[in-house]
VOBA-1610 file (N, C-alpha, C; in pm, whole numbers, padded with zeros to 5 digits, always signed):
BEGIN
Met+00072-00120+00005Met+00001-00002+00001Met+00089+00127+00004Lys+00031+00232-00073Lys+00101+00361-00072Lys+00062+00427+00061Thr+00123+00541+00077Thr+00106+00625+00208Thr+00002+00732+00197Val-00074+00750+00305Val-00159+00855+00332Val-00089+00955+00412Val-00070+01080+00351Val+00006+01190+00433Val-00109+01281+00466Ala-00093+01331+00599Ala-00179+01428+00650Ala-00109+01554+00685Ile-00154+01665+00680Ile-00090+01789+00712Ile-00190+01876+00793Gly-00142+01937+00898Gly-00217+02011+00986Gly-00191+02016+01126Glu-00289+02052+01212Glu-00266+02084+01339Glu-00247+01952+01421Leu-00145+01963+01526Leu-00128+01853+01628Leu-00159+01927+01763Leu-00249+01870+01842Leu-00278+01927+01976Leu-00319+01835+02074Ile-00336+01872+02195Ile-00392+01798+02306Ile-00523+01830+02330Asp-00616+01734+02322Asp-00768+01752+02370Asp-00771+01711+02504Phe-00814+01790+02597Phe-00850+01764+02739Phe-00995+01723+02739Val-01032+01589+02746Val-01157+01540+02738Val-01231+01529+02872Pro-01341+01583+02888Pro-01392+01577+03030Pro-01437+01453+03088Gln-01419+01438+03215Gln-01472+01313+03279Gln-01616+01320+03314Gln-01687+01434+03287Gln-01825+01445+03312Gln-01897+01477+03173Lys-02013+01430+03165Lys-02101+01455+03057Lys-02229+01538+03111Gly-02271+01617+03008Gly-02394+01683+03050Gly-02384+01809+03126Cys-02261+01872+03121Cys-02237+02000+03191Cys-02155+02086+03091Ala-02171+02228+03129Ala-02090+02322+03045Ala-01939+02300+03082Leu-01874+02368+02991Leu-01714+02363+03010Leu-01675+02419+03141Asp-01742+02527+03178Asp-01687+02593+03306Asp-01740+02505+03430Glu-01816+02394+03414Glu-01855+02314+03518Glu-01778+02188+03538Val-01692+02155+03430Val-01619+02034+03422Val-01502+02047+03530Val-01503+01945+03605Val-01394+01933+03724Val-01261+01865+03686Gln-01282+01749+03606Gln-01167+01675+03560Gln-01163+01640+03411Phe-01038+01651+03364Phe-01022+01627+03226Phe-00911+01506+03206Glu-00919+01443+03089Glu-00816+01337+03059Glu-00744+01392+02925Arg-00613+01386+02943Arg-00520+01425+02822Arg-00526+01313+02713Val-00563+01386+02589Val-00567+01280+02479Val-00496+01358+02363Ala-00410+01296+02291Ala-00346+01352+02172Ala-00446+01366+02073Gly-00448+01466+01992Gly-00538+01506+01892Gly-00509+01588+01788Gly-00614+01643+01729Gly-00585+01726+01596Gly-00649+01629+01485Ala-00744+01683+01405Ala-00820+01617+01310Ala-00721+01539+01205Pro-00628+01608+01147Pro-00542+01542+01043Pro-00447+01421+01123Ala-00422+01441+01241Ala-00350+01340+01313Ala-00441+01219+01343Asn-00569+01246+01380Asn-00667+01146+01389Asn-00682+01055+01258Val-00685+01131+01156Val-00689+01058+01027Val-00580+00961+00993Ala-00451+01017+01020Ala-00339+00950+01002Ala-00338+00822+01088Thr-00382+00839+01217Thr-00382+00731+01311Thr-00489+00639+01268Ala-00600+00672+01224Ala-00706+00581+01172Ala-00640+00489+01065Val-00570+00553+00971Val-00521+00474+00861Val-00419+00368+00919Ala-00332+00417+01002Ala-00207+00327+01057Ala-00275+00212+01138Arg-00363+00238+01221Arg-00437+00139+01311Arg-00502+00034+01226Leu-00549+00061+01106Leu-00607-00029+01036Leu-00505-00117+00947Gly-00380-00081+00954Gly-00280-00152+00894Gly-00222-00089+00765Gly-00272+00047+00745Gly-00208+00112+00630Gly-00088+00192+00666His-00040+00257+00566His+00087+00352+00584His+00044+00503+00597Ser+00089+00574+00696Ser+00059+00714+00708Ser+00166+00792+00757Arg+00171+00916+00721Arg+00279+01016+00766Arg+00219+01142+00800Met+00258+01200+00909Met+00214+01326+00952Met+00317+01439+00948Val+00264+01556+00879Val+00343+01665+00853Val+00288+01778+00941Ser+00362+01824+01034Ser+00328+01914+01138Ser+00431+01980+01217Gln+00401+02040+01333Gln+00501+02096+01408Gln+00455+02107+01561Val+00526+02075+01661Val+00474+02071+01797Val+00581+02152+01874Gly+00542+02198+01989Gly+00648+02263+02076Gly+00749+02187+02134Glu+00851+02249+02198Glu+00957+02170+02265Glu+00900+02163+02416Asp+00791+02094+02422Asp+00728+02097+02554Asp+00680+01947+02580Ala+00636+01917+02701Ala+00584+01771+02742Ala+00473+01737+02641Phe+00377+01827+02618Phe+00256+01787+02545Phe+00315+01752+02397Gly+00404+01820+02334Gly+00467+01788+02202Gly+00520+01652+02213Thr+00604+01620+02323Thr+00661+01484+02332Thr+00553+01382+02345His+00448+01405+02417His+00333+01309+02437His+00270+01276+02296Ile+00241+01378+02214Ile+00185+01355+02088Ile+00271+01274+02007Leu+00397+01294+02000Leu+00477+01217+01922Leu+00488+01069+01969Lys+00498+01048+02097Lys+00492+00916+02152Lys+00363+00835+02109Val+00251+00910+02117Val+00119+00844+02071Val+00116+00815+01925Leu+00164+00910+01845Leu+00179+00876+01703Leu+00264+00749+01670Asn+00380+00771+01726Asn+00473+00647+01696Asn+00417+00527+01749Ala+00348+00525+01850Ala+00295+00395+01910Ala+00176+00345+01820Ala+00125+00429+01741Ala+00022+00384+01646Ala+00077+00360+01504Asn+00208+00373+01491Asn+00279+00334+01388Asn+00259+00450+01248Val+00234+00563+01305Val+00223+00682+01216Val+00380+00735+01183Asp+00415+00755+01077Asp+00553+00804+01042Asp+00551+00958+01087Thr+00635+00982+01188Thr+00643+01120+01246Thr+00770+01198+01197Ser+00844+01133+01092Ser+00984+01200+01061Ser+00956+01341+01006Ser+00828+01384+00963Ser+00807+01507+00907Ser+00724+01596+01016Val+00744+01558+01133Val+00687+01639+01234Val+00798+01713+01300Phe+00806+01851+01306Phe+00916+01930+01355Phe+00878+01981+01503Arg+00989+02030+01557Arg+00961+02090+01696Arg+01028+02227+01686Thr+00953+02317+01760Thr+01003+02464+01760Thr+00991+02520+01913Asn+01068+02613+01938Asn+01067+02685+02078Asn+00987+02820+02053Arg+00930+02844+01940Arg+00863+02977+01917Arg+00724+02976+01973Ala+00666+02863+02005Ala+00531+02846+02066Ala+00513+02715+02113Asn+00419+02711+02206Asn+00381+02591+02260Asn+00291+02499+02188Thr+00278+02367+02221Thr+00184+02282+02150Thr+00043+02330+02187Ala-00049+02327+02090Ala-00193+02365+02099Ala-00260+02284+02195Leu-00356+02339+02268Leu-00447+02274+02366Leu-00582+02301+02331Ala-00672+02201+02336Ala-00831+02221+02333Ala-00896+02161+02444Phe-00970+02229+02514Phe-01069+02173+02623Phe-01196+02150+02578Val-01256+02025+02611Val-01386+01986+02549Val-01487+01971+02652Ser-01606+02007+02630Ser-01719+01969+02716Ser-01806+01880+02633Leu-01876+01775+02700Leu-01969+01692+02628Leu-02122+01700+02697Asp-02210+01719+02593Asp-02355+01709+02653Asp-02387+01576+02664Lys-02518+01544+02708Lys-02554+01419+02751Lys-02559+01315+02625Thr-02549+01360+02496Thr-02545+01276+02389Thr-02404+01245+02338Gly-02298+01319+02405Gly-02163+01300+02366Gly-02121+01402+02274Asn-02204+01498+02228Asn-02172+01604+02142Asn-02081+01698+02221Arg-01990+01784+02134Arg-01888+01851+02197Arg-01896+02017+02191Glu-01825+02087+02277Glu-01810+02222+02284Glu-01657+02248+02309Phe-01586+02319+02231Phe-01447+02341+02243Phe-01409+02472+02285Ser-01296+02482+02361Ser-01223+02596+02403Ser-01074+02576+02370Phe-01028+02657+02263Phe-00895+02630+02211Phe-00791+02728+02272Tyr-00667+02682+02305Tyr-00554+02759+02336Tyr-00433+02739+02241Arg-00446+02830+02149Arg-00334+02832+02047Arg-00323+02968+01976Asn-00285+03059+02060Asn-00281+03203+02014Asn-00149+03260+02018Pro-00030+03224+01966Pro-00035+03114+01869Pro+00014+02984+01920Ser+00019+02880+01838Ser+00060+02753+01869Ser+00178+02704+01771Ala+00245+02596+01811Ala+00364+02561+01735Ala+00322+02522+01591Asp+00227+02469+01564Asp+00184+02421+01428Asp+00172+02544+01324Leu+00126+02657+01392Leu+00100+02770+01305Leu+00231+02830+01235Phe+00349+02788+01306Phe+00482+02835+01250Phe+00540+02738+01146Leu+00470+02624+01109Leu+00516+02541+01013Leu+00539+02621+00878Asp+00650+02620+00822Asp+00677+02716+00704Asp+00705+02627+00583Glu+00654+02697+00468Glu+00667+02626+00341Glu+00807+02564+00320Thr+00918+02629+00365Thr+01052+02584+00337Thr+01077+02460+00406Gln+00995+02417+00507Gln+01020+02285+00571Gln+00946+02171+00489Ile+00876+02203+00396Ile+00807+02108+00324Ile+00878+02061+00201Ala+00930+01923+00202Ala+01028+01875+00101Ala+00959+01769+00024Pro+01013+01758-00110Pro+00950+01640-00188Pro+00953+01505-00143Glu+01045+01467-00056Glu+01062+01343-00004Glu+00961+01300+00098Met+00869+01393+00145Met+00768+01367+00229Met+00645+01299+00154Phe+00656+01316+00024Phe+00548+01262-00063Phe+00589+01152-00155Glu+00711+01089-00112Glu+00734+00968-00194Glu+00643+00857-00154Asn+00597+00790-00267Asn+00496+00688-00255Asn+00375+00717-00185Cys+00334+00849-00202Cys+00211+00904-00152Cys+00080+00871-00247Ala-00014+00817-00179Ala-00142+00804-00237Ala-00242+00915-00240Ala-00239+00965-00113Ala-00324+01082-00078Ala-00274+01172+00013Leu-00296+01310+00004Leu-00276+01415+00111Leu-00404+01457+00154His-00418+01446+00289His-00540+01480+00356His-00515+01614+00435Phe-00597+01704+00424Phe-00593+01836+00509Phe-00717+01884+00554Cys-00722+01979+00657Cys-00849+02033+00703Cys-00823+02191+00695Ser-00931+02255+00757Ser-00922+02406+00746Ser-00869+02473+00870Val-00846+02400+00978Val-00806+02473+01111Val-00672+02534+01085Asp-00583+02481+01004Asp-00449+02538+00985Asp-00430+02615+00848Leu-00548+02671+00809Leu-00543+02755+00682Leu-00554+02896+00727Val-00545+02923+00850Val-00556+03066+00896Val-00436+03147+00845Asp-00424+03280+00855Asp-00319+03358+00798Asp-00200+03346+00885Trp-00132+03233+00885Trp-00002+03219+00939Trp+00093+03139+00839Pro+00218+03126+00868Pro+00301+03048+00785Pro+00253+02921+00729Val+00174+02842+00824Val+00121+02708+00790Val+00033+02698+00672Arg-00036+02828+00644Arg-00118+02817+00515Arg-00047+02793+00392Gln+00078+02863+00379Gln+00164+02850+00258Gln+00240+02703+00266Ala+00251+02666+00386Ala+00301+02522+00383Ala+00202+02418+00333His+00075+02452+00362His-00027+02361+00287His-00020+02384+00123Val-00005+02499+00088Val+00007+02526-00064Val+00122+02435-00113Arg+00238+02445-00050Arg+00344+02376-00098Arg+00324+02224-00092Ala+00273+02177+00011Ala+00240+02037+00023Ala+00136+01995-00081Ile+00049+02072-00111Ile-00041+02027-00225Ile+00018+02024-00363Glu+00098+02117-00369Glu+00176+02115-00502Glu+00276+01984-00521Leu+00338+01965-00414Leu+00436+01853-00421Leu+00349+01711-00426Ala+00243+01705-00354Ala+00151+01584-00348Ala+00110+01575-00501Lys+00057+01667-00560Lys+00007+01660-00696Lys+00123+01610-00788Gln+00233+01677-00763Gln+00351+01614-00857Gln+00376+01484-00839Ala+00355+01422-00715Ala+00385+01286-00679Ala+00275+01193-00722Gly+00161+01254-00780Gly+00054+01168-00846Gly-00043+01128-00736Ala-00040+01201-00617Ala-00151+01170-00514Ala-00272+01240-00539Phe-00391+01198-00484Phe-00512+01267-00490Phe-00524+01347-00351Leu-00595+01458-00366Leu-00618+01550-00253Leu-00750+01528-00174Ser-00740+01512-00049Ser-00859+01495+00038Ser-00872+01611+00127Phe-00987+01676+00124Phe-01023+01796+00206Phe-01139+01777+00294Asp-01103+01785+00418Asp-01226+01785+00535Asp-01229+01930+00589Pro-01312+02021+00543Pro-01311+02149+00615Pro-01308+02151+00761Asn-01387+02054+00820Asn-01382+02046+00966Asn-01391+02187+01039Val-01512+02247+01008Val-01515+02386+01050Val-01523+02411+01203Arg-01431+02497+01244Arg-01418+02534+01383Arg-01409+02686+01400Leu-01533+02731+01399Leu-01548+02887+01391Leu-01468+02960+01504Pro-01462+02900+01636Pro-01399+02985+01744Pro-01244+03012+01714Leu-01189+02948+01606Leu-01045+02971+01577Leu-01038+03083+01475Trp-01136+03143+01432Trp-01133+03232+01330Trp-01178+03376+01367Ser-01137+03475+01304Ser-01178+03618+01357Ser-01321+03647+01311Ser-01374+03571+01200Ser-01516+03585+01167Ser-01544+03462+01083Pro-01675+03429+01079Pro-01727+03313+00998Pro-01682+03332+00856Ala-01692+03464+00807Ala-01654+03499+00668Ala-01518+03460+00634Asp-01426+03484+00721Asp-01286+03461+00697Asp-01274+03302+00688Cys-01333+03228+00767Cys-01330+03077+00763Cys-01383+03026+00638Gln-01503+03096+00584Gln-01569+03048+00466Gln-01478+03072+00352Ala-01415+03194+00346Ala-01336+03239+00242Ala-01220+03139+00218Ala-01143+03106+00332Ala-01028+03013+00329Ala-01070+02883+00281Ile-01171+02831+00335Ile-01222+02699+00283Ile-01247+02704+00129Arg-01319+02805+00086Arg-01356+02813-00057Arg-01232+02830-00139Lys-01130+02893-00090Lys-01005+02905-00163Lys-00932+02785-00191Phe-00937+02697-00093Phe-00882+02564-00112Phe-00965+02448-00164Leu-01094+02465-00181Leu-01174+02367-00229Leu-01145+02313-00376Pro-01096+02414-00471Pro-01062+02372-00599Pro-00944+02273-00608Tyr-00863+02262-00499Tyr-00736+02173-00495Tyr-00790+02031-00475Ala-00926+02024-00423Ala-00959+01878-00366Ala-01010+01792-00470Asp-00962+01665-00467Asp-01032+01563-00548Asp-01145+01495-00473Leu-01125+01494-00347Leu-01224+01433-00254Leu-01267+01535-00138Val-01397+01563-00124Val-01420+01667-00010Val-01515+01590+00065Lys-01477+01594+00207Lys-01557+01522+00314Lys-01626+01641+00385Leu-01770+01630+00401Leu-01830+01728+00483Leu-01927+01662+00585Ser-01953+01721+00695Ser-02070+01689+00783Ser-02200+01756+00736Asp-02310+01691+00767Asp-02433+01752+00712Asp-02456+01898+00765Asp-02400+01943+00882Asp-02421+02073+00923Asp-02324+02176+00873Glu-02237+02129+00790Glu-02131+02209+00724Glu-02159+02250+00573Ile-02259+02155+00507Ile-02280+02164+00370Ile-02321+02308+00329Glu-02411+02366+00391Glu-02459+02494+00341Glu-02344+02609+00357Phe-02279+02603+00476Phe-02181+02691+00502Phe-02054+02697+00393Val-02024+02567+00362Val-01900+02548+00273Val-01950+02558+00138Thr-02072+02522+00085Thr-02102+02537-00055Thr-02206+02627-00103Gly-02286+02689+00006Gly-02394+02772-00028Gly-02512+02710-00071Cys-02511+02571-00066Cys-02636+02493-00101Cys-02687+02424+00020Ala-02813+02433+00042Ala-02875+02352+00150Ala-02896+02211+00127Asp-02923+02181-00017Asp-02954+02038-00042Asp-02818+01966-00067Glu-02817+01846-00022Glu-02690+01769-00015Glu-02643+01731-00167Arg-02743+01682-00243Arg-02708+01660-00383Arg-02665+01769-00480Glu-02736+01884-00447Glu-02699+02014-00510Glu-02562+02054-00470Ala-02535+02039-00345Ala-02387+02069-00308Ala-02287+01988-00371Ala-02309+01856-00375Ala-02216+01773-00445Ala-02199+01821-00594Glu-02311+01847-00665Glu-02292+01883-00802Glu-02218+02002-00809Lys-02225+02101-00721Lys-02153+02223-00722Lys-02011+02203-00703Leu-01979+02108-00608Leu-01837+02065-00583Leu-01780+02000-00705Phe-01853+01925-00771Phe-01807+01863-00902Phe-01778+01949-01018Ala-01856+02059-01013Ala-01838+02166-01107Ala-01707+02239-01080Gly-01662+02245-00963Gly-01537+02311-00920Gly-01422+02218-00926Gly-01425+02095-00953Gly-01323+02007-00979Gly-01319+01883-00891Ala-01401+01874-00789Ala-01394+01751-00696Ala-01447+01626-00781Lys-01393+01515-00751Lys-01439+01386-00799Lys-01522+01304-00723Met-01512+01324-00586Met-01595+01254-00486Met-01637+01340-00374Val-01752+01324-00321Val-01801+01385-00197Val-01846+01301-00105Val-01813+01298+00022Val-01843+01211+00127Val-01908+01291+00228Val-02024+01256+00278Val-02122+01334+00376Val-02134+01247+00486Thr-02110+01290+00605Thr-02168+01222+00731Thr-02269+01293+00795Arg-02374+01224+00844Arg-02500+01295+00881Arg-02518+01255+01032Gly-02421+01223+01105Gly-02441+01186+01254Gly-02533+01068+01262Ala-02633+01091+01340Ala-02725+00970+01359Ala-02801+00928+01230Ser-02796+01012+01138Ser-02880+00972+01006Ser-02804+00916+00911Gly-02685+00868+00934Gly-02606+00786+00834Gly-02494+00855+00759Ser-02468+00819+00647Ser-02360+00880+00561Ser-02394+00853+00414Ala-02322+00926+00335Ala-02348+00909+00179Ala-02219+00935+00109Val-02211+00898-00006Val-02088+00918-00100Val-02144+00954-00235Tyr-02084+01049-00291Tyr-02133+01090-00431Tyr-02010+01099-00527Thr-02021+01064-00642Thr-01926+01085-00754Thr-02021+01138-00879Pro-01955+01181-00980Pro-02037+01241-01085Pro-02113+01118-01154Lys-02078+00992-01128Lys-02138+00889-01196Lys-02214+00800-01109Ala-02202+00811-00978Ala-02276+00709-00879Ala-02289+00760-00753Ser-02359+00703-00666Ser-02383+00743-00520Ser-02422+00625-00446Ala-02414+00632-00321Ala-02443+00527-00219Ala-02460+00600-00081Glu-02548+00524+00015Glu-02554+00573+00139Glu-02582+00459+00224Thr-02556+00484+00360Thr-02571+00365+00461Thr-02627+00446+00588Glu-02691+00346+00672Glu-02735+00405+00809Glu-02636+00398+00895Thr-02638+00489+01007Thr-02547+00484+01117Thr-02579+00362+01200Ile-02480+00303+01259Ile-02500+00182+01343Ile-02530+00230+01485Ala-02647+00172+01527Ala-02676+00215+01661Ala-02605+00151+01769Val-02529+00243+01840Val-02444+00194+01961Val-02449+00307+02076Pro-02421+00255+02185Pro-02414+00362+02306Pro-02303+00462+02287Val-02335+00589+02270Val-02236+00683+02246Val-02171+00739+02377Thr-02056+00729+02379Thr-01955+00798+02491Thr-01916+00931+02460Asp-01855+00953+02342Asp-01789+01068+02305Asp-01786+01071+02148Thr-01828+01176+02090Thr-01824+01188+01949Thr-01697+01240+01893Thr-01602+01276+01973Thr-01482+01333+01940Thr-01402+01221+01841Gly-01361+01268+01717Gly-01287+01188+01631Gly-01370+01093+01542Ala-01511+01111+01560Ala-01594+01019+01480Ala-01586+01042+01329Gly-01586+01175+01282Gly-01573+01213+01145Gly-01429+01168+01099Asp-01339+01191+01183Asp-01194+01152+01148Asp-01183+01006+01122Ser-01238+00931+01220Ser-01244+00777+01208Ser-01304+00737+01074Phe-01406+00799+01044Phe-01493+00775+00914Phe-01402+00807+00791Ile-01360+00927+00776Ile-01287+00952+00663Ile-01143+00886+00652Gly-01077+00875+00778Gly-00946+00799+00779Gly-00973+00659+00738Ser-01078+00587+00773Ser-01094+00443+00733Ser-01144+00441+00586Phe-01211+00551+00535Phe-01240+00558+00394Phe-01110+00578+00308Leu-01017+00663+00355Leu-00899+00668+00275Leu-00817+00555+00279Tyr-00819+00485+00392Tyr-00744+00355+00407Tyr-00801+00258+00306Gln-00932+00249+00285Gln-00995+00154+00186Gln-00945+00207+00038Leu-00957+00329+00012Leu-00912+00379-00124Leu-00779+00339-00161Thr-00687+00370-00051Thr-00547+00344-00082Thr-00520+00194-00076Arg-00577+00116+00005Arg-00571-00037-00004Arg-00599-00087-00159Asp-00701-00022-00210Asp-00740-00083-00337Asp-00693-00011-00456Gly-00586+00083-00433Gly-00500+00146-00533Gly-00582+00242-00607Val-00679+00317-00553Val-00760+00415-00623Val-00679+00540-00640Thr-00688+00610-00752Thr-00618+00722-00774Thr-00714+00844-00812Ala-00660+00957-00837Ala-00745+01067-00865Ala-00811+01046-00995Asp-00746+00963-01095Asp-00809+00940-01228Asp-00917+00853-01208Thr-00922+00752-01102Thr-01020+00659-01086Thr-01132+00673-00981Leu-01106+00766-00893Leu-01205+00811-00792Leu-01351+00818-00852Ser-01372+00883-00961Ser-01504+00916-01002Ser-01566+00791-01087Ala-01474+00684-01106Ala-01518+00570-01174Ala-01568+00445-01091Leu-01565+00475-00958Leu-01597+00349-00862Leu-01741+00333-00881Pro-01789+00206-00877Pro-01936+00146-00891Pro-02002+00181-00752Glu-02126+00174-00765Glu-02218+00192-00651Glu-02184+00089-00540Ser-02171-00027-00585Ser-02141-00138-00489Ser-02023-00116-00403Arg-01918-00076-00477Arg-01795-00045-00406Arg-01808+00062-00310Leu-01877+00177-00358Leu-01888+00278-00268Leu-01976+00256-00132Ala-02069+00159-00162Ala-02164+00121-00043Ala-02079+00043+00058Ala-01989-00042-00005Ala-01904-00119+00085Ala-01809-00042+00178Tyr-01754+00059+00107Tyr-01669+00155+00175Tyr-01752+00226+00295Leu-01861+00276+00258Leu-01935+00344+00352Leu-01981+00245+00473Arg-02008+00129+00450Arg-02040+00036+00557Arg-01919+00004+00656Phe-01806-00009+00595Phe-01684-00029+00662Phe-01653+00097+00757Ser-01660+00205+00697Ser-01627+00329+00775Ser-01735+00369+00875Ala-01851+00322+00856Ala-01956+00333+00960Ala-01919+00254+01081Arg-01875+00135+01064Arg-01835+00039+01154Arg-01716+00091+01234Cys-01611+00154+01160Cys-01503+00213+01243Cys-01548+00328+01319Ala-01637+00407+01266Ala-01683+00526+01350Ala-01777+00475+01469Ser-01833+00366+01456Ser-01920+00318+01561Ser-01834+00275+01692Leu-01717+00222+01668Leu-01631+00175+01763Leu-01566+00306+01825Thr-01535+00415+01744Thr-01468+00526+01796Thr-01560+00598+01904Val-01698+00613+01870Val-01776+00693+01954Val-01811+00620+02084Gln-01778+00490+02102Gln-01803+00417+02225Gln-01708+00445+02326Arg-01584+00509+02289Arg-01475+00530+02373Arg-01445+00689+02388Lys-01371+00711+02505Lys-01338+00854+02524Lys-01224+00906+02433Gly-01237+01021+02391Gly-01130+01071+02304Gly-01146+01023+02159Ala-01049+01049+02068Ala-01052+01017+01935Ala-00970+00876+01926Ala-01033+00763+01978Ala-00982+00642+01976Ala-01007+00567+01854Met-00907+00535+01766Met-00924+00481+01640Met-00911+00312+01654Pro-01020+00254+01589Pro-00994+00099+01598Pro-00902+00031+01510Thr-00847-00081+01542Thr-00767-00161+01461Thr-00864-00248+01368Leu-00798-00302+01265Leu-00884-00395+01177Leu-00924-00507+01253Glu-00846-00567+01346Glu-00880-00683+01415Glu-01017-00645+01504Glu-01011-00521+01564Glu-01119-00486+01639Glu-01245-00465+01559Val-01238-00411+01439Val-01345-00400+01352Val-01396-00537+01324Arg-01317-00639+01284Arg-01354-00770+01240Arg-01419-00836+01359Glu-01374-00822+01486Glu-01426-00877+01593Glu-01563-00833+01627Ala-01580-00701+01620Ala-01713-00635+01646Ala-01815-00672+01533Tyr-01763-00689+01413Tyr-01857-00719+01299Tyr-01796-00829+01212Pro-01816-00945+01258Pro-01751-01066+01187Pro-01814-01101+01062Asp-01923-01058+01014Asp-01973-01077+00882Asp-01888-01033+00780
//
């Protein structure tokens, strides 16, 4: 298998030990290594694929912990840099009774924001199948240009581009700035992953199918939509499929979307899918990919933090 490369934020999620209360009422937190791109890289590696993380952490204990966790999951961290210009980012989380989240971020600035385009090298994309990125690090810091350089080199290496906007408005000066940055990077993407509550904000279309068609007109070849408790769907210009969410007791939704798209990228890479063949996949294959990713996400939400399942755990939970 080729490698899935993820670029973007690395941070520590402080996950609450209580559910159903506001952030200012949480008494105890558990430290969990996180950041959506890192979760995706971990999801791929835990399933047995190859993944590499491109980012930067501080020269602090939190940065050391993140590297240890990624290495333990078999994520290649050779392209994760360290800096003393800022500390590693932190995010404090509260959970409502259904496991949904509220965030408070401490990254003003953080180490990942100082990742510079001069640090991005062609060798990072050797044997690269896909480059995955999100919008959190598309803010007006050096890391934005690092993304532009990574996209350029990944394309040169023959990889397809996967973009999960993963909208986090508290990190932006205004919703308009966030929307503008996302829309600037959408034309780079071969695959766009959206949650149902992001569709209209990102595309301007309230209807899921219309949003997909608009993204295809902009150059995308595949659109994956997660709908929380209402299932998921995937669209290409030639086919589509959907599946229901698997009913399980939900402990924490942190990382559910990352588990879903990470396992989806694992399957695409496992099967040798390229930018040229993304839009040619038949409905039966798309449906199978959705079912597998739904199973992975169902295991993630039953655990605290962004805990990604192994292939053995998925097979044990769903032996058919």
